VEXNUPA-242737 format. One record per residue: residue in three letters; x, y, z of N, C-alpha, C, O in turn. Coordinates in Angstrom, 1 decimal. Layout:
// VEXNUPA-242737
   r    nc1    nc2    nc3   cac1   cac2   cac3    cc1    cc2    cc3    oc1    oc2    oc3
 ALA      X      Y      Z      X      Y      Z      X      Y      Z      X      Y      Z
...
//
This chain:
// VEXNUPA-242737
   r    nc1    nc2    nc3   cac1   cac2   cac3    cc1    cc2    cc3    oc1    oc2    oc3
 UNK    0.9   -1.3    0.3    0.0   -0.1    0.4    0.8    1.4    0.0    1.8    1.6    0.7
 UNK    0.5    2.3   -1.0    1.2    3.5   -0.6    0.9    4.3    0.2   -0.3    4.4    0.4
 UNK    1.6    4.9    0.9    1.6    6.0    1.9    2.2    7.6    1.1    3.2    8.2    1.1
 UNK    1.2    7.8    0.7    0.9    9.3   -0.2    2.0   10.3    0.7    3.2   10.5    0.4
 UNK    1.3   10.9    1.9    1.6   12.0    2.3    1.5   12.2    3.7    0.7   11.7    4.4
 UNK    2.4   13.1    4.2    2.4   13.4    5.7    1.1   14.3    6.3    0.1   14.5    5.7
 UNK    1.2   14.7    7.3    0.4   15.7    7.8    1.2   16.9    7.8    2.4   16.9    7.9
 UNK    0.4   18.3    7.6    0.7   19.4    7.7   -0.6   20.2    8.7   -1.7   19.7    9.0
 UNK   -0.3   21.2    8.9   -1.3   22.0    9.5   -2.2   22.8    8.4   -1.6   23.3    7.4
 UNK   -3.2   22.9    8.7   -4.0   23.8    7.3   -3.7   25.1    7.3   -3.9   25.8    8.2
 UNK   -3.1   25.6    6.0   -2.5   26.9    5.6   -3.5   28.0    4.7   -3.6   29.2    4.9
 UNK   -4.1   27.5    3.8   -5.4   28.4    3.0   -6.2   27.4    2.5   -6.1   26.2    2.8
 UNK   -7.2   28.0    1.7   -8.4   27.3    1.5   -8.0   26.3    0.2   -7.3   26.9   -0.7
 UNK   -8.4   25.1   -0.1   -8.6   24.2   -1.1   -9.3   24.3   -2.3  -10.5   24.7   -2.4
 UNK   -8.2   23.9   -3.5   -9.6   23.7   -4.8  -10.5   22.5   -4.7  -10.1   21.4   -4.5
 UNK  -11.5   22.8   -4.8  -12.6   21.7   -4.4  -13.3   21.4   -6.0  -13.4   22.0   -7.0
 UNK  -13.7   19.8   -5.6  -14.1   19.1   -6.8  -15.8   19.7   -7.1  -16.4   19.9   -8.1
 UNK  -16.1   19.8   -5.9  -17.7   20.7   -6.0  -18.0   21.0   -4.9  -17.2   20.9   -4.0
 UNK  -19.4   21.6   -5.0  -20.0   22.3   -3.9  -20.6   21.5   -2.8  -21.4   20.5   -2.9
 UNK  -20.2   21.9   -1.6  -20.5   20.9   -0.3  -22.3   21.0   -0.6  -22.9   21.9   -1.1
 UNK  -22.7   19.8   -0.2  -24.0   19.2    0.0  -25.1   19.9    0.9  -26.2   20.1    0.6
 UNK  -24.6   20.1    2.0  -25.4   21.1    3.0  -24.4   21.3    4.3  -23.3   20.8    4.5
 UNK  -25.3   22.3    5.2  -23.9   22.6    6.0  -23.7   21.5    7.0  -22.8   21.9    7.8
 UNK  -24.2   20.5    7.4  -24.0   19.5    8.1  -22.3   18.8    7.4  -21.3   18.5    8.0
 UNK  -22.5   18.7    6.3  -21.3   18.3    5.6  -19.9   19.1    5.9  -18.8   18.5    6.1
 UNK  -20.2   20.3    6.1  -19.3   21.7    5.9  -18.7   21.6    7.2  -17.6   21.9    7.5
 UNK  -19.9   21.2    8.4  -19.2   21.3    9.9  -18.7   19.7   10.2  -18.1   19.6   11.3
 UNK  -18.9   18.6    9.4  -18.7   17.3    9.9  -17.2   16.8    8.7  -16.3   16.2    9.4
 UNK  -17.1   16.9    7.9  -16.4   16.6    6.6  -15.0   16.9    7.1  -14.6   17.8    7.8
 UNK  -14.5   15.8    6.7  -12.6   15.9    7.2  -12.0   17.4    5.9  -12.5   17.5    4.8
 UNK  -11.1   18.2    6.3  -10.6   18.9    5.2   -9.3   18.5    5.0   -8.4   18.6    5.9
 UNK   -9.1   18.1    3.8   -7.7   17.4    3.7   -6.7   18.5    3.8   -5.6   18.1    3.9
 UNK   -6.9   19.9    3.7   -5.8   21.0    3.9   -5.3   20.7    5.4   -4.1   20.8    5.6
 UNK   -6.2   20.2    6.5   -5.5   19.8    7.8   -4.3   18.6    7.6   -3.4   18.5    8.4
 UNK   -4.5   17.8    6.4   -3.6   16.8    6.3   -2.2   16.8    5.3   -1.3   16.0    5.2
 UNK   -2.4   18.2    4.7   -1.3   18.4    4.1    0.0   18.1    4.5    0.3   18.6    5.6
 UNK    1.0   17.2    3.8    2.5   17.6    4.5    3.2   18.6    4.2    2.9   19.5    3.5
 UNK    4.5   18.5    4.8    5.3   19.8    4.0    5.9   19.5    2.8    6.0   18.3    2.5
 UNK    6.2   20.5    2.0    6.4   21.0    1.0    6.9   20.0    0.1    6.3   19.6   -0.9
 UNK    8.3   19.8    0.7    9.3   18.9    0.0    8.8   17.1   -0.2    9.2   16.2   -1.0
 UNK    7.9   17.0    0.9    7.6   15.3    1.0    6.0   15.4   -0.1    5.8   14.6   -1.0
 UNK    5.3   16.3    0.1    4.3   16.3   -1.1    4.9   16.4   -2.2    4.4   15.6   -3.0
 UNK    6.0   17.3   -2.8    6.3   17.5   -4.3    7.1   16.2   -4.5    7.0   15.7   -5.6
 UNK    7.7   15.7   -3.6    8.4   14.4   -3.8    7.3   13.5   -4.5    7.4   13.3   -5.7
 UNK    6.5   13.0   -3.8    5.7   12.1   -4.3    4.6   12.4   -5.2    4.0   11.6   -6.0
 UNK    4.3   13.6   -5.1    3.4   14.2   -6.5    4.4   13.8   -7.7    4.1   13.0   -8.6
 UNK    5.4   14.3   -7.7    6.1   14.4   -9.2    6.8   12.7   -9.3    7.4   12.3  -10.4
 UNK    6.7   11.9   -8.5    7.0   10.7   -8.7    5.6    9.8   -9.3    5.6    8.9  -10.2
 UNK    4.9   10.1   -8.9    3.1    9.9   -9.2    3.5   10.4  -11.0    3.7    9.5  -11.8
 UNK    3.7   11.6  -11.3    3.2   12.1  -12.6    4.4   11.4  -13.5    4.3   11.1  -14.7
 UNK    5.7   11.1  -12.6    6.9   10.8  -13.6    6.0    8.9  -13.9    6.2    8.3  -15.0
 UNK    5.2    8.3  -13.1    5.0    6.8  -13.2    3.5    7.0  -14.4    3.0    6.2  -15.2
 UNK    3.2    8.1  -14.1    1.9    8.1  -15.5    2.3    8.2  -16.8    1.9    7.7  -17.9
 UNK    3.5    9.2  -16.5    4.1    9.6  -17.8    4.9    8.0  -18.5    5.0    7.8  -19.7
 UNK    5.2    7.1  -17.5    5.5    5.9  -18.1    4.5    5.2  -18.7    4.7    4.7  -19.9
 UNK    3.5    5.1  -18.1    2.0    4.2  -18.7    1.8    4.7  -20.0    1.8    3.9  -21.0
 UNK    1.7    5.8  -20.2    1.7    6.5  -21.4    2.1    6.1  -22.1    1.4    5.6  -23.0
 UNK    3.6    6.2  -22.2    4.5    5.9  -23.1    4.2    4.3  -23.5    4.0    3.9  -24.6
 UNK    4.3    3.5  -22.2    3.8    2.4  -23.2    2.7    2.1  -24.0    2.7    1.2  -24.8
 UNK    1.7    3.1  -23.8    0.5    3.3  -24.7    1.0    3.9  -25.8    0.4    3.5  -26.7
 UNK    1.8    4.5  -26.0    2.5    4.9  -27.4    3.0    3.5  -27.9    2.6    3.2  -29.0
 UNK    3.9    2.6  -27.2    4.8    1.7  -27.7    3.8    0.4  -28.4    4.2   -0.6  -29.0
 UNK    2.7    0.7  -28.0    1.9   -0.5  -28.0    0.5   -0.1  -28.9   -0.1   -1.1  -29.3
 UNK    0.1    1.1  -29.3   -0.9    1.6  -29.9   -0.7    1.1  -31.0    0.5    0.9  -31.4
 UNK   -2.2    0.5  -31.8   -2.5   -0.1  -32.8   -2.6    0.6  -34.1   -2.8    0.1  -35.2
 UNK   -2.4    1.8  -33.8   -1.8    3.0  -35.4   -0.9    4.0  -35.0   -0.4    4.3  -33.9
 UNK   -0.8    4.5  -36.2   -0.1    6.1  -35.9   -0.8    6.9  -35.5   -0.4    7.6  -34.6
 UNK   -2.0    7.0  -35.9   -2.6    8.4  -35.2   -3.2    7.7  -33.8   -3.7    8.6  -33.1
 UNK   -3.1    6.6  -33.3   -3.0    6.6  -31.7   -2.0    6.8  -31.3   -1.9    7.6  -30.3
 UNK   -0.8    6.3  -31.8    0.6    6.6  -31.4    0.8    8.3  -30.9    1.2    8.8  -29.8
 UNK    0.2    8.8  -31.9    0.3   10.4  -32.0   -0.3   11.1  -30.8    0.3   12.0  -30.2
 UNK   -1.6   10.5  -30.6   -2.4   11.0  -29.7   -2.0   10.6  -28.0   -2.3   11.2  -27.0
 UNK   -1.4    9.5  -28.2   -1.2    9.2  -26.7    0.6    9.6  -26.4    1.3    9.3  -25.4
 UNK    1.1   10.4  -27.6    2.5   10.9  -27.3    2.3   12.3  -26.9    3.2   12.9  -26.4
 UNK    1.1   13.0  -27.3    0.4   14.2  -26.8   -0.1   14.3  -25.1   -0.1   15.3  -24.4
 UNK   -0.5   13.1  -24.7   -1.0   12.8  -23.5    0.3   12.7  -22.5    0.3   13.2  -21.4
 UNK    1.3   12.0  -23.1    2.6   11.8  -22.4    3.2   13.0  -22.1    3.4   13.4  -20.9
 UNK    3.4   13.7  -23.3    4.1   15.2  -23.0    3.3   15.5  -22.0    4.0   15.9  -21.1
 UNK    2.3   15.6  -21.7    1.2   16.8  -20.5    1.8   16.1  -19.7    2.8   16.7  -19.3
 UNK    1.8   14.9  -18.9    2.3   14.1  -17.7    3.4   14.6  -17.5    3.7   15.3  -16.4
 UNK    4.4   14.4  -18.4    6.0   14.8  -18.2    5.7   16.2  -18.0    5.7   16.4  -16.8
 UNK    5.4   17.2  -18.7    5.5   18.5  -18.4    4.8   18.8  -17.1    5.3   19.7  -16.4
 UNK    3.7   18.0  -16.5    3.5   18.3  -14.8    4.6   18.1  -14.1    5.0   19.0  -13.3
 UNK    5.3   16.6  -14.3    6.1   15.7  -13.3    7.3   16.9  -13.8    8.2   16.7  -12.9
 UNK    7.8   18.0  -14.6    8.9   18.7  -14.7    8.1   19.9  -13.7    8.5   20.1  -12.5
 UNK    7.3   20.5  -14.1    6.4   21.7  -13.3    6.8   21.5  -11.4    7.1   22.4  -10.6
 UNK    6.6   20.4  -11.3    6.6   20.0   -9.8    8.1   19.6   -9.5    8.3   20.0   -8.3
 UNK    9.0   19.1  -10.0   10.6   18.9  -10.0   11.0   20.5   -9.9   11.6   21.0   -8.9
 UNK   10.5   21.2  -10.9   11.0   22.8  -10.6   10.5   23.7   -9.3   11.1   24.6   -8.8
 UNK    9.3   23.1   -8.7    9.2   23.4   -7.6   10.3   23.0   -6.3   10.5   23.6   -5.3
 UNK   10.7   21.7   -6.6   11.9   21.1   -5.7   13.0   21.5   -5.9   14.0   21.3   -5.1
 UNK   13.1   22.1   -6.9   14.7   23.2   -7.2   14.6   24.4   -6.5   15.4   24.8   -5.7
 UNK   13.4   25.0   -6.8   13.0   26.5   -6.3   13.3   26.2   -4.6   13.8   27.1   -3.9
 UNK   13.2   25.1   -4.2   13.3   25.0   -2.4   15.0   24.6   -2.2   15.4   24.3   -1.1
 UNK   15.6   24.7   -3.3   17.2   24.2   -2.9   17.4   22.7   -3.0   18.4   22.2   -2.6
 UNK   16.2   21.9   -3.5   16.5   20.4   -2.9   16.9   19.8   -4.4   17.0   20.5   -5.4
 UNK   16.9   18.4   -4.4   17.3   17.5   -5.9   16.3   16.8   -6.0   15.9   16.4   -4.9
 UNK   15.6   16.5   -7.3   14.4   16.2   -7.3   14.7   14.5   -7.3   13.9   13.8   -6.7
 UNK   15.6   14.0   -7.9   15.9   12.8   -7.6   16.0   12.0   -6.3   15.7   10.8   -6.1
 UNK   16.7   13.0   -4.9   16.7   12.7   -3.5   15.1   12.6   -3.5   14.5   11.5   -3.5
 UNK   14.5   13.7   -3.5   13.0   14.3   -2.9   12.1   13.2   -3.7   11.0   12.9   -3.0
 UNK   12.2   12.6   -4.5   11.5   11.3   -4.6   12.0   10.0   -4.4   11.4    9.0   -4.7
 UNK   13.0   10.1   -4.1   13.4    8.5   -3.9   12.7    8.0   -2.8   12.3    6.9   -3.2
 UNK   12.5    8.2   -1.7   11.5    7.5   -0.8   10.5    7.1   -0.9   10.2    6.1   -0.2
 UNK    9.7    7.6   -2.0    8.6    7.4   -2.5    8.5    5.9   -3.7    7.5    5.3   -3.8
 UNK    9.7    5.6   -4.4    9.7    4.9   -5.2    9.7    3.6   -5.2    9.5    3.2   -6.3
 UNK    9.9    2.5   -4.4    9.2    1.4   -4.2    7.8    1.1   -4.0    7.2    0.2   -4.5
 UNK    7.4    2.2   -3.1    5.9    1.8   -3.1    5.1    2.3   -4.3    4.3    1.6   -4.8
 UNK    5.4    3.3   -4.7    4.9    3.4   -5.7    4.7    2.8   -7.2    3.7    2.8   -8.0
 UNK    6.2    2.1   -7.3    6.5    1.0   -8.2    5.4    0.1   -7.9    4.7   -0.3   -8.8
 UNK    5.2   -0.3   -7.0    4.4   -1.6   -6.8    3.1   -1.2   -6.8    2.4   -2.1   -7.0
 UNK    2.4    0.0   -6.6    1.2    0.2   -6.8    1.2    0.3   -8.4    0.2   -0.2   -8.9
 UNK    2.1    0.7   -9.4    2.3    0.7  -10.6    2.2   -0.8  -11.4    1.7   -1.2  -12.4
 UNK    2.8   -1.5  -10.5    2.5   -3.1  -11.3    1.2   -3.4  -11.0    0.5   -3.7  -12.0
 UNK    0.5   -3.3   -9.4   -0.6   -3.9   -9.8   -1.7   -3.4  -10.4   -2.9   -3.8  -10.4
 UNK   -1.1   -2.2  -11.0   -2.5   -1.5  -11.9   -1.9   -1.4  -13.2   -2.3   -0.6  -14.0
 UNK   -0.8   -2.2  -13.4   -0.9   -2.3  -15.0   -2.0   -3.2  -15.8   -2.5   -4.3  -15.3
 UNK   -2.2   -2.6  -17.0   -2.8   -3.2  -17.7   -2.5   -4.3  -18.5   -1.3   -4.5  -18.7
 UNK   -3.4   -5.3  -19.1   -3.1   -6.5  -19.6   -2.9   -6.4  -21.1   -2.1   -7.2  -21.7
 UNK   -3.6   -5.2  -21.9   -3.2   -4.7  -23.3   -3.5   -3.2  -23.3   -3.7   -2.5  -22.3
 UNK   -3.4   -2.9  -24.5   -3.3   -1.5  -25.0   -4.6   -0.7  -24.0   -4.5    0.1  -23.1
 UNK   -5.7   -1.2  -24.6   -7.4   -0.7  -23.9   -7.1   -0.4  -22.3   -7.3    0.7  -21.8
 UNK   -6.5   -1.6  -21.6   -6.5   -1.6  -20.2   -5.7   -0.7  -20.0   -6.0    0.1  -19.2
 UNK   -4.5   -0.6  -20.7   -3.3    0.6  -20.2   -3.9    1.7  -20.2   -3.5    2.4  -19.3
 UNK   -4.7    2.3  -21.1   -5.1    3.7  -21.2   -6.5    3.8  -20.2   -6.9    4.9  -19.7
 UNK   -7.2    2.7  -20.0   -8.1    2.9  -19.0   -7.2    3.4  -17.6   -7.5    4.4  -17.0
 UNK   -6.2    2.4  -17.2   -5.2    2.7  -16.0   -4.9    4.5  -16.1   -5.5    5.3  -15.3
 UNK   -4.3    4.7  -16.7   -3.8    6.1  -16.8   -4.9    6.9  -17.0   -4.6    8.1  -17.1
 UNK   -6.0    6.7  -17.0   -7.1    7.8  -17.3   -8.1    7.7  -15.7   -8.7    8.6  -15.2
 UNK   -7.9    6.6  -15.2   -8.3    6.1  -13.9   -7.6    7.2  -13.0   -7.9    8.2  -12.4
 UNK   -6.7    6.4  -13.1   -5.7    6.3  -11.7   -5.3    8.2  -11.8   -5.5    9.0  -10.8
 UNK   -4.7    8.5  -13.0   -4.2    9.5  -12.9   -5.2   11.0  -12.8   -4.8   12.1  -12.5
 UNK   -6.7   10.6  -13.0   -7.7   11.3  -12.7   -8.2   11.4  -11.4   -8.8   12.5  -11.0
 UNK   -8.0   10.4  -10.5   -8.2   10.4   -9.1   -7.5   10.9   -8.1   -7.9   11.4   -7.0
 UNK   -5.7   10.2   -8.8   -5.0   10.7   -7.8   -4.8   12.6   -8.0   -4.5   13.5   -7.2
 UNK   -5.0   12.7   -9.5   -5.0   14.4   -9.9   -5.8   15.1   -8.7   -5.3   15.8   -7.8
 UNK   -6.9   14.8   -8.9   -8.0   15.1   -7.8   -7.6   15.5   -6.3   -7.7   16.5   -5.7
 UNK   -7.3   14.3   -6.0   -6.7   14.3   -4.4   -5.5   15.1   -4.4   -5.4   15.7   -3.3
 UNK   -4.6   15.2   -5.1   -3.3   15.9   -5.0   -3.6   17.3   -5.1   -3.1   18.1   -4.3
 UNK   -4.5   17.7   -6.0   -5.3   19.6   -5.7   -5.7   19.4   -4.3   -5.0   19.8   -3.4
 UNK   -6.5   18.9   -4.0   -7.1   19.0   -2.6   -5.9   19.1   -1.5   -5.9   20.1   -0.7
 UNK   -5.1   18.4   -1.5   -3.9   18.4   -0.4   -3.0   19.6   -0.7   -2.2   20.1    0.2
 UNK   -3.0   20.4   -2.2   -2.2   21.1   -2.4   -2.7   22.3   -1.9   -2.1   23.4   -2.1
 UNK   -4.0   22.2   -1.2   -4.4   23.8   -0.8   -4.0   24.3    0.6   -4.3   25.4    1.0
 UNK   -3.1   22.9    1.4   -2.8   23.4    2.7   -1.1   24.0    2.6   -0.3   24.5    3.5
 UNK   -0.9   23.7    1.5    0.6   24.2    1.1    0.9   25.5    1.4    0.1   26.2    1.8
 UNK    2.1   26.0    1.1    2.3   27.7    1.4    1.7   28.2    0.5    1.6   27.8   -0.6
 UNK    1.0   29.4    0.8    0.1   30.0   -0.5    0.8   30.1   -1.9    0.3   29.7   -3.0
 UNK    1.8   30.5   -1.7    2.6   30.8   -3.3    3.0   29.5   -4.0    3.4   29.4   -5.1
 UNK    3.1   28.6   -3.2    3.6   27.0   -4.1    2.1   26.4   -4.2    2.0   25.6   -5.1
 UNK    1.1   26.7   -3.5   -0.2   26.3   -3.7   -0.7   26.4   -4.6   -1.3   25.5   -5.1
 UNK   -0.5   27.8   -5.2   -1.2   28.5   -6.1   -0.7   28.1   -7.3   -1.6   27.9   -8.2
 UNK    0.7   27.9   -7.6    1.5   27.4   -8.5    1.2   25.9   -8.7    1.0   25.6   -9.9
 UNK    1.1   25.2   -8.1    0.8   23.7   -8.0   -0.4   23.1   -8.4   -0.6   22.0   -8.9
 UNK   -1.6   24.3   -7.8   -2.7   23.6   -7.9   -3.2   24.2   -9.5   -4.2   23.8  -10.1
 UNK   -2.5   24.8   -9.9   -2.7   25.7  -11.5   -2.1   24.5  -12.3   -2.5   24.3  -13.4
 UNK   -1.3   23.9  -11.7   -0.4   22.9  -12.7   -0.9   21.8  -12.7   -0.4   21.0  -13.5
 UNK   -1.9   21.3  -11.8   -2.6   20.2  -11.7   -3.5   20.3  -12.2   -4.0   19.2  -12.4
 UNK   -4.4   21.4  -12.6   -5.7   21.9  -13.1   -5.4   22.0  -14.6   -6.4   22.4  -15.2
 UNK   -4.2   21.8  -15.2   -4.1   21.8  -16.8   -4.5   20.7  -17.5   -4.8   19.6  -17.1
 UNK   -4.3   21.2  -18.5   -4.7   20.1  -19.8   -4.0   18.7  -19.4   -2.8   18.5  -19.1
 UNK   -4.9   17.9  -19.4   -4.5   16.1  -19.1   -4.6   15.4  -20.3   -4.2   14.3  -20.2
 UNK   -5.1   15.8  -21.6   -5.4   15.0  -22.7   -6.3   14.3  -22.4   -6.6   13.8  -23.5
 UNK   -7.0   14.0  -21.6   -7.9   12.9  -21.6   -8.9   12.9  -22.4   -9.6   11.9  -22.6
 UNK   -9.2   13.9  -23.1  -10.1   13.6  -24.4   -9.8   12.9  -25.4  -10.5   12.4  -26.2
 UNK   -8.5   12.9  -25.3   -7.8   12.1  -26.4   -8.0   10.2  -25.9   -8.4    9.3  -26.6
 UNK   -7.7   10.1  -24.8   -7.7    9.1  -24.1   -9.3    8.6  -24.7   -9.4    7.6  -25.5
 UNK  -10.5    9.3  -24.1  -11.7    8.7  -24.3  -12.0    8.8  -25.9  -12.8    8.1  -26.5
 UNK  -11.4    9.7  -26.4  -11.9    9.3  -27.8  -11.4    8.2  -28.6  -11.8    7.8  -29.7
 UNK  -10.4    7.7  -27.8  -10.0    6.3  -28.3  -10.4    4.9  -28.0  -10.3    3.8  -28.6
 UNK  -11.1    5.4  -26.6  -11.4    4.1  -25.8  -12.8    4.1  -26.6  -13.2    3.1  -27.1
 UNK  -13.6    5.1  -26.5  -15.1    5.2  -27.4  -15.2    4.4  -28.7  -16.0    3.5  -28.9
 UNK  -13.8    5.0  -29.6  -13.6    4.0  -31.0  -13.6    2.9  -30.9  -14.3    2.2  -31.6
 UNK  -12.7    2.4  -29.9  -12.2    0.8  -29.7  -13.8    0.0  -29.3  -14.2   -1.0  -30.0
 UNK  -14.6    0.6  -28.3  -15.6    0.0  -27.8  -16.7   -0.2  -28.9  -17.3   -1.3  -29.2
 UNK  -16.9    1.2  -29.8  -18.0    1.0  -30.9  -17.6    0.2  -32.2  -18.2   -0.1  -33.1
 UNK  -16.4   -0.1  -31.9  -15.7   -0.8  -33.1  -16.0   -2.4  -32.6  -16.3   -3.3  -33.4
 UNK  -15.8   -2.6  -31.0  -15.6   -4.3  -30.2  -16.6   -3.8  -29.0  -16.0   -3.3  -28.1
 UNK  -18.0   -3.9  -29.0  -18.8   -3.5  -27.9  -18.3   -4.6  -27.0  -18.1   -4.1  -25.9
 UNK  -18.0   -5.7  -27.0  -17.7   -6.5  -26.1  -16.5   -6.4  -24.8  -16.4   -7.1  -23.8
 UNK  -15.7   -5.4  -25.2  -14.5   -4.6  -24.7  -15.3   -3.9  -23.1  -14.9   -4.0  -21.9
 UNK  -16.5   -3.1  -23.7  -17.1   -2.3  -22.7  -17.3   -3.2  -21.0  -17.1   -2.6  -19.9
 UNK  -17.7   -4.4  -21.1  -17.4   -5.0  -19.7  -16.6   -5.3  -19.1  -16.5   -5.4  -17.9
 UNK  -15.5   -5.3  -20.0  -14.2   -6.2  -19.3  -13.4   -4.6  -19.0  -12.5   -4.5  -18.2
 UNK  -13.7   -3.6  -19.7  -13.0   -2.3  -19.2  -13.6   -1.7  -18.3  -13.0   -0.9  -17.7
 UNK  -15.0   -1.9  -18.1  -15.7   -1.4  -16.8  -14.9   -2.0  -15.7  -14.2   -1.3  -14.9
 UNK  -15.0   -3.5  -15.6  -14.8   -4.1  -14.6  -13.3   -3.7  -14.4  -13.0   -3.5  -13.3
 UNK  -12.6   -3.6  -15.2  -11.1   -3.2  -15.0  -11.0   -1.6  -14.0  -10.3   -1.5  -13.0
 UNK  -11.8   -0.6  -14.6  -11.9    0.6  -14.2  -12.1    0.6  -12.9  -11.7    1.6  -12.3
 UNK  -13.0   -0.6  -12.1  -13.5   -0.8  -10.7  -12.6   -1.1   -9.9  -12.4   -0.8   -8.7
 UNK  -11.8   -2.0  -10.8  -10.7   -2.4   -9.9   -9.8   -1.6   -9.5   -9.4   -1.4   -8.3
 UNK   -9.5   -0.9  -10.5   -8.4    0.3  -10.4   -8.9    1.2   -9.1   -8.0    1.6   -8.3
 UNK  -10.3    1.6   -9.0  -10.6    2.7   -8.3  -10.4    2.1   -6.7  -10.1    2.9   -5.8
 UNK  -10.6    0.7   -6.5  -10.4    0.3   -5.4   -8.7    0.3   -4.8   -8.4    0.4   -3.6
 UNK   -7.9    0.2   -5.8   -6.9   -0.1   -5.6   -6.0    1.7   -5.5   -4.9    1.8   -5.0
 UNK   -6.8    3.0   -6.1   -6.2    3.7   -6.0   -7.2    4.6   -4.7   -6.8    5.6   -4.2
 UNK   -8.2    4.0   -4.3   -8.6    4.8   -3.2   -7.8    4.2   -1.8   -7.8    4.8   -0.7
 UNK   -7.4    3.2   -2.0   -6.4    2.6   -0.9   -5.0    3.5   -0.9   -4.4    4.0    0.1
 UNK   -4.8    3.7   -1.9   -3.8    4.8   -1.9   -3.9    5.8   -1.2   -3.0    6.1   -0.4
 UNK   -5.1    6.9   -1.3   -5.3    7.8   -1.1   -5.7    7.6    0.5   -5.2    8.1    1.5
 UNK   -6.5    6.7    0.5   -7.0    6.5    2.2   -5.6    6.3    3.3   -5.6    6.7    4.4
 UNK   -4.7    5.6    2.6   -3.5    5.5    3.7   -2.9    6.3    3.9   -2.3    6.2    4.9
 UNK   -2.9    7.3    3.2   -1.9    8.8    3.3   -2.9    9.4    4.6   -2.3    9.9    5.6
 UNK   -4.4    9.2    4.5   -5.0    9.8    5.9   -4.6    9.0    7.3   -4.2    9.4    8.3
 UNK   -4.8    7.5    7.0   -5.1    6.8    7.9   -3.7    7.0    8.7   -3.8    7.0    9.9
 UNK   -2.8    7.1    8.1   -1.2    7.1    8.7   -1.0    7.9    9.5    0.0    7.7   10.2
 UNK   -1.7    9.2    9.8   -1.3   10.4   10.0   -2.3   10.9   11.0   -1.8   11.5   11.9
 UNK   -3.8   10.8   10.9   -4.7   11.0   11.7   -5.7   10.4   12.2   -6.1   11.0   13.2
 UNK   -6.3    9.5   11.8   -7.4    8.6   12.0   -8.6    9.2   12.2   -9.2    9.1   13.3
 UNK   -9.0   10.0   11.1  -10.6   10.4   11.2  -11.1    9.6   11.1  -10.7    8.6   10.7
 UNK  -12.7    9.8   11.6  -13.9    8.6   11.7  -14.1    8.6   10.2  -13.6    9.4    9.4
 UNK  -14.9    7.6    9.9  -15.6    7.4    8.4  -16.5    8.5    8.6  -16.5    9.4    7.8
 UNK  -17.2    8.5    9.3  -18.7    9.6    8.8  -17.7   11.0    8.4  -18.1   11.6    7.5
 UNK  -16.7   11.5    9.0  -16.1   12.8    8.2  -15.4   12.3    7.5  -15.2   13.2    6.6
 UNK  -14.6   11.2    7.1  -13.8   10.9    5.9  -14.6   10.4    4.6  -14.1   10.2    3.5
 UNK  -16.0   10.1    4.9  -16.7    9.6    3.6  -16.9   10.8    2.9  -17.0   10.5    1.7
 UNK  -17.1   12.3    3.1  -17.5   13.2    2.0  -16.5   13.2    1.1  -16.6   12.9   -0.1
 UNK  -15.3   13.5    1.7  -14.1   13.4    0.7  -14.0   12.4   -0.2  -13.8   12.8   -1.4
 UNK  -14.1   10.8    0.0  -14.2   10.0   -1.1  -15.1   10.0   -2.1  -15.0    9.7   -3.3
 UNK  -16.3   10.5   -1.2  -18.0   10.5   -2.0  -17.3   11.5   -3.5  -17.2   10.9   -4.6
 UNK  -17.0   12.7   -3.3  -16.4   13.6   -4.0  -15.3   13.1   -5.0  -15.5   13.6   -6.1
 UNK  -14.3   12.3   -4.9  -13.7   11.9   -5.7  -14.1   10.6   -6.5  -13.5   10.3   -7.5
 UNK  -15.3    9.8   -6.0  -15.8    8.8   -6.6  -17.0    9.4   -7.6  -17.3    8.8   -8.6
 UNK  -17.5   10.6   -7.2  -18.4   11.4   -8.0  -17.9   11.7   -9.5  -18.5   11.4  -10.5
 UNK  -16.5   12.4   -9.4  -15.8   12.8  -10.1  -15.5   11.6  -11.3  -15.8   11.5  -12.5
 UNK  -14.8   10.7  -10.5  -14.6    9.5  -11.3  -15.8    8.8  -11.9  -15.6    8.2  -12.9
 UNK  -17.0    8.9  -11.4  -18.1    8.0  -12.4  -18.3    9.2  -13.2  -19.0    8.8  -14.2
 UNK  -18.2   10.4  -13.3  -18.2   11.3  -14.7  -17.3   11.2  -15.6  -17.4   11.4  -16.8
 UNK  -16.0   10.9  -14.9  -15.1   10.5  -16.3  -15.5    9.1  -17.1  -15.3    8.9  -18.4
 UNK  -16.2    8.1  -16.0  -16.4    7.0  -16.6  -17.6    6.6  -17.7  -17.8    5.8  -18.6
 UNK  -18.3    7.7  -17.2  -19.7    8.4  -18.2  -19.4    8.9  -19.4  -20.2    9.0  -20.4
 UNK  -18.0    9.4  -19.3  -17.6    9.9  -21.0  -17.2    8.8  -21.7  -17.2    8.8  -22.9
 UNK  -16.6    7.7  -20.8  -16.6    6.6  -21.8  -17.8    5.7  -21.9  -17.7    4.5  -22.4
 UNK  -18.8    6.1  -21.5  -19.9    5.1  -21.8  -19.9    3.6  -21.1  -20.3    2.5  -21.6
 UNK  -19.0    3.9  -19.6  -18.7    2.8  -19.1  -19.2    3.2  -17.8  -19.1    4.3  -17.2
 UNK  -20.1    1.7  -17.1  -20.4    2.1  -15.7  -19.5    1.9  -14.6  -18.8    0.9  -14.5
 UNK  -19.5    3.0  -13.6  -18.1    3.2  -12.7  -18.7    2.1  -11.8  -18.1    1.7  -10.8
//
C-alpha cells in the first residue's frame, strides 16, 4: 500500500471538486488541508506519481494499434511529463534535488504501478485515465494546505490540460468497434478505483485517523468525479 503524504497544519483554502451538499457536511467532513504534508514530501510524492503516469502513457504509445493512436497518446504523455517537470521545478526552487526528493516513494509507487498495469493497450489507457484522474483530484485538494505561493502554482499546474479527451476518443472508438470490450474495461476500471482509493486512504489513516463519517464526504467527491469520467467513456463506474 502506498503512503502518499504526511500531515501538515492547515494554511489556506483548497481547490474543491464540487459544492458541499449541506451545512452538516461542511461541519463534519475532514478537510484535506489539515492533512497536507510539508512541501518537499508532497512534491516528491506527486512528482513521482506524474513520472509513473508518463511511463504508463509511454507504454501506450509503444503498443498503440495505429500511427494516429501513437500520436494522440504521445500528446498525453507529454502533458504528464510537463506536470512532472513543473513539480520538480518546485523542488529545485526549494534548493533540493528532485531525485533524492522522490526516492523515498519509489518502491511503494512502483509496486502500485505494477498491480495497476493493464493486460493490453485498452486496459493501459483505462489505467492512465482512472488513476491519474483520481490522484490528480486528490493531490489538488491536498495542495490547498501548502504555503500559499507554492499552493497556487501547484494547483494551477495540476488543473492544466491532461489530454484525457484524447484517451476518451480512443476508447470510445475501440468500444464502438468491439462492444465486448465495454464490460471488461468497466470491470478493470472498478478494480483500479479500489486500489487507488487505498493509496489515498492510507495517506490519511497513517497520520490522523479521522472517523469514517467525517472521511466519507471526501471520497464521495472523488468517486463522483470518477463516475463522470467513466460516463464519458460510456462505461459503468
